C-alpha positions in Angstrom: 103.1 116.9 118.0 106.7 118.1 117.4 108.0 119.4 114.1 111.1 117.7 112.8 113.7 120.1 111.3 115.5 119.1 108.1 119.2 119.7 109.0 120.4 118.6 105.6 119.4 121.9 104.0 122.7 123.3 105.4 124.8 120.9 103.3 126.0 122.3 99.9 124.7 120.1 97.0 121.9 118.5 99.1 119.1 117.6 96.6 117.3 114.5 98.1 114.3 113.5 95.9 112.3 112.8 99.0 112.9 115.7 101.3 114.9 118.5 99.7 112.7 121.6 99.7 114.5 123.1 96.7 114.5 120.0 94.4 112.0 121.1 91.7 111.4 117.5 90.7 111.2 116.1 94.2 108.6 115.3 96.8 109.5 118.0 99.3 108.3 116.0 102.2 108.3 117.5 105.7 107.9 115.6 108.9 106.7 115.8 112.5 106.8 113.5 115.4 103.6 112.3 117.2 104.4 110.0 120.1 106.2 106.9 118.6 105.4 107.9 115.1 107.0 110.0 112.4 104.3 111.6 110.3 104.0 113.5 107.1 101.1 115.3 105.4 101.6 115.5 101.6 99.7 116.8 98.6 100.3 115.0 95.3 100.4 116.9 92.0 99.7 115.9 88.4 103.5 115.3 87.9 103.3 112.2 90.1 100.4 110.4 88.5 100.4 107.0 86.8 96.9 106.4 85.4 95.0 109.6 84.9 94.2 111.1 88.3 95.9 108.2 90.2 99.1 108.5 92.2 101.9 106.4 90.7 102.8 103.3 92.8 106.5 104.1 92.5 105.8 107.5 94.1 103.9 105.8 96.9 106.8 103.5 97.4 109.2 106.5 97.5 107.1 108.3 100.1 107.0 105.3 102.3 110.8 104.7 101.9 111.6 108.3 102.7 109.5 108.5 105.9 111.1 105.2 107.1 114.5 106.8 106.8 113.4 109.6 109.0 112.3 107.1 111.6 115.9 105.7 111.6 117.4 109.1 111.9 115.1 110.5 114.6 114.3 107.4 116.6 117.4 105.3 116.3 119.7 108.4 116.1 121.7 107.2 113.1 121.5 106.7 109.3 120.9 103.7 107.2 120.0 102.4 103.8 117.1 100.4 102.6 117.7 96.7 102.6 114.3 95.4 101.8 110.8 96.8 101.3 107.6 94.9 101.2 104.7 97.0 100.0 101.0 96.3 99.8 98.9 98.6 97.5 95.4 98.3 98.9 93.4 101.1 97.1 94.1 103.6 94.3 95.2 107.0 95.6 93.7 110.0 93.9 96.1 112.8 93.2 93.5 115.2 94.5 93.7 113.7 97.9 95.9 115.2 100.7 97.8 112.2 102.1 98.8 111.3 105.6 101.8 109.0 106.2 102.6 107.4 109.6 105.7 105.4 110.3 107.1 103.8 113.4 109.9 101.5 114.5 108.6 98.0 114.8 111.8 96.0 115.7 115.6 96.2 115.7 117.6 93.0 115.1 121.3 93.7 115.3 122.0 96.2 112.5 118.5 95.9 110.9 115.6 98.1 111.7 112.1 97.2 110.7 109.8 100.1 110.1 106.0 99.9 109.6 104.6 102.6 107.3 101.0 103.4 106.4 99.7 105.8 103.8 96.2 107.1 104.2 94.0 109.3 102.0 92.2 112.4 103.2 89.3 110.3 104.4 91.7 108.3 106.6 91.3 105.2 104.5 94.4 103.0 104.5 95.6 102.9 100.8 99.0 101.3 101.0 101.4 100.0 103.6 104.9 98.8 103.8 107.4 97.1 106.0 110.8 98.7 105.3 113.9 97.0 106.6 116.9 99.4 107.0 120.5 98.4 107.4 121.7 100.9 110.0 125.2 102.3 110.6 126.9 103.2 113.8 126.7 106.9 114.5 130.3 107.6 113.6 130.0 105.9 110.3 126.7 107.6 109.6 128.2 111.0 110.3 131.3 110.3 108.2 129.7 108.7 105.1 126.1 109.9 105.1 126.4 113.4 106.6 124.3 112.4 109.6 124.1 115.7 111.6 123.4 114.2 115.0 120.0 113.7 116.7 120.0 117.1 118.4 119.8 118.9 115.0 116.4 117.4 114.1 114.5 119.3 116.8 114.3 122.9 118.0 115.7 122.7 121.5 114.5 126.2 122.3 110.9 125.2 122.2 109.4 124.3 125.6 
């Protein structure tokens, strides 16, 4: 397991709903790498419920979209934007559950990356899954337009 650093915190005005640690309304997701997967452990709060006690489907969608973007950034070493997302909601997710998300690159077809994402509850039951298709940019364009910091900035190179 290897922690993924969020290099965007150094950019003035950075306030991503998915991963900004200081966005008071955001998800504040943090990521780590485990083999081919990008993973996230996340605890819902009452603010993110739909039905009483149940995590809103739109929040599940946002969680899966966000982790897919981190797969693009850390595995493909560039940035991209969501082109398409096919989501299957399999079981209700209680907001009392600590969630585990796993995502990995499934395929690359020209400029499109297909990422598989699974969202599990604390009992390791698969609750929702998605196939997220990202339109990816060349590294220069990603740096210029999307503040992509370069792959080396996502990991602590001082750790052995």
